[in-house]
N, C-alpha and C positions, 0 to 999 in steps of 0.2 A: 423772156427766159434768158438765162446766161448762155452766151455763145462760146466764149473762151475764158478760161481761168488762167492767169499768168502767175507763176510761183517762182520766187527767187530762192536759190539754195547756195550754200557754201560748203556743204558737207558736215556742218556741225549738227549736234543733236537737235537743237531748236529748229534748224532749217529742215531737217528730215521730218519733224513733226508737222511743219508747215506744208510739206509735200503730202503728208497723209490727209490733212484737211483739204488741200487742193484737189487731190484725186477723188476724195469722197464727194465733194461738191460737183466736180466735173462728171462723175459717174451718174449721180442723181439727176443732174440737169441735162445729161446727154450732150455735154459740151466738149470742146477740145481743150486739152491741157497743154500749155506752153511752159516749158521749164527753161529758166535762165540761170546760168552759172557765170558769175563775173569773176574774172581773174583780176584781182585788185592791183592796179598799176602802181600803187604806193609800195607794193612789195617787190615788183619786178622791174620797175624802171630804174635805170642807172642814175644815181644822184648826180646832179650838176654841181661841181665844186668851183667856187670863185675865191679869189684872194685880192687883197688891195694893199698897196704899199703906203707907208707913212708919208713918202715923198710924192705920192700920186695926187698932185694938186688938182687934177681934173676929176678926182673921185671916180675914175674909171675902174671897173672890175676886170681882172685878168682871169680868163678861163684856164683852169689847170686840168689837163687831160688825165683821166683815171688810169690806174695801173691796168694792164691787160688782164691780170688775174681777177680784178674786180668785175670786169665785164663778163668774164667766163662764169663767175659766181652767180651773177644776176640772170644770165642765160639759163644756167642750170636750175635756179629757183623757178623760173617760168616754166621750163619743161616739166619739172616735178609737179607743179600745180596743175598744169594742163593734163598730165597723165591722171592725176587724182580726179580732176573734173570729168574726164572721160569715163572713169570707173563709176563715179556717182551717176552720171547720165545713163550708163548702161543698166545699172541696178534699177533706176526709176523707170526706164523704158520697159523693163521686164515686168515690173509691178503694174504699169499702165496696160500693157498688152494682156496680162492675166485677168484684169478687170474689164476688158473691153473698152477702154478709154482711148480716144484718139489722142496721139501724142506727137508733139514737136519739141525741139530743143534748140538752144542757142548758147554757145560759149563765147563770151566777149571779153576783151581787155578794157579796163577803164575804172572809173570811180563807181563802186557798187550802187550807191544811191542814185547817181545820175543815169546809169544804164538801166536800172530797174524802172525808174520813172519814165524813161523814154520807151522802153519795151511795153510798159503797161498800157500804152495808147492803143495797142491792137486788141486789147481784151475788155471785158466788162468788170473784172475784179482782179486785184493784185493781192497775193497772199505772201506774207513774210513772217519769219519767226520773231518773237519778242526780243530775243538776243541772238547773237551770232557766234562766230568761232572764238571770240574773246570773252564769252560769258563767264568763264571761270575767274576773270578779273573784276567782274561787276558785282555790285551789291544790290541796291534797290533802284538801279537806273536801267532804262531801256537802252538797247544798243543804239549807237550813234547813227548807223545806217538806217535802222528802223525809224528813228526819230525823223531823219531827213526825208525818208520816203513818205511817211504819213503826212508831213507838212507840204510836200510838193507834188504828190501823185495826182495825175489828172483823173484817176478812177478811184472808187472806194477801195479801202485797204483793210484786209483781214489780218490782224496781228494775233499770232497764235502762241500759246504757252508751251512749256516743255512737254506736257502730257496731252495726248489726243483724247478728246471726248466727242462722241457722236452728237452732232448738233440737233438734238431732238426738241428741246424747249428753248425758245428765244425770248430774252428779256429786252424790251424796247422802252427805255426811259424817254418820254415825250414831253416837250415843253412848248410846242408851237413855234419854235424858232425856224428860220429858213432852212438851216441845215437839218433840223429834225424833220421838216417837210420833205426834204430831199431823201432822207433815210426812209421815210414812210413810202415814198414812191418807189425807191429802190427795192424795198421789201415786196411790194405788190408786183412790180414788173419782173423781178429777177429771182426772188427767194421763195415766193409762195409756192408750195408744193415740193420745195427742196428741203426746207427745214420743217420741224414739227410745230408744236403749239406756240402761239404768239401770246405773250403776256405784256400788256401795255402798262407802264408805270408812270404815274404823275407824282412828282415830289413837290410839296409846297411848304412854305415856312409855317403856315398855320392852316388848320382844317377849314375848308370852305363848303358851303352848301351846294353851290353850282360850279361846274367845271366846263369851260367854253370849248369843248371838243366835240360837240354834236356833229358838226360837218365832217370831221375826220372819221368818226365812228360810222357815219353814213357812207363815207367813201370806202371803208373796209367792207361794209355790208354789200355795197354795189358789186364788189368783186368776189363776193361769196366767201369772205374770210372770217372765220370765227376767232374770237380772242377773249381773253380775260382782262379786265381793267382793275388795277390796284391803285389806291391812293395812300401815300405815306407822307408824314411831316418830318422835316429835318433838313439837313444839308445833303445835296445830291451825292457828294463825294463819300459820305458816310452811309447814306441810305441804300444806294444802288448795290454795293457789294453785299450788304446784309440781306436785302431782298433776293438777290441772285442766289445766295446760299440757301435761304429759307425755301424758295420756290423750286430749287433744284434745276436752275437754269444751266444750259450748256454753252450758250453763246450770248453775248451782249451786243445789241445794235445801238449805236449812239451817233448823234449828230456831232460834227467836229467842234462846234461851239454853240453856246447858248444865246439868248436874246441880247445879252450885254456886250457880246464880242463884235467889234466893228471891223477889224481887219481879218479877211478870210484866210490869209496865209498863216495866221497864228492859231494854235489849238486852244480851245477853251480849257479851263482848269479841270473840269470833270473828265473830259475825254483824255487829256494828258495824264491825269492820275490813273485812269483805268488801264491805259496801255502800258503804263509803268508797273502797276502793282497787281493787276488782276491775274488770278489763276485760271481764268476762263479766256477763250478766244474773244476778241473785241473787234467788231466790224465798224470802222469809222467812215462816215459819209460826210462830205463837205456840202 
């Protein structure tokens, strides 16, 4: 069972929805909720300015001290963001206490993806929004912080959309790959009893008479898990969203990469497509 859910927020609409998912899972699992707000050092660190002379034959750079007013400006930016972070934390704490969820928080300076990846080590699941505070500038791409976190997190990552949906029905595309096996174990160990109905999906290029998943089905049965098994033909990138909509899924559980992916650091095309495009929450397990 989940012991701690870690959620990263930045005050954006997407991140506050991520908090909704995190507090819902923590409440159902009777787990602790750890909130992490990262003050992005790219916004608050004073830029280092160098110059070099045409006659500097040693190609040595000369440091140019910033104007005092520039330092005051960046100090003020950091104070403003810190005050905003404190208000966000206070609101989230109130929500957690109202729902009887154990709550802890951390406000840190640094690169958001690096800090979230580090803090995720204390928990069983990391929750982040599909996009962040710069979502208004994005079109069909996932936020850069989210992309980095999913690729480097030591724990499974739940990527959440803009609108919250109670995770009642879970769609699990399964292909027998190592990461799909890890996702299966994560579901059994952590999510069983927290989410609702499990729908297992097999996507093949052509319909087959036999499917080599008897051992996996037996594994589910050993743990008393009921499920529905669906077989579809086509390309996973196209089939999974279609089946999710048809079956009324609320959450998609997916292995980070399929059987053809050799480097574990890289996301498979299906997982990458889902976290970029899906209107549902997507839980990625490596």
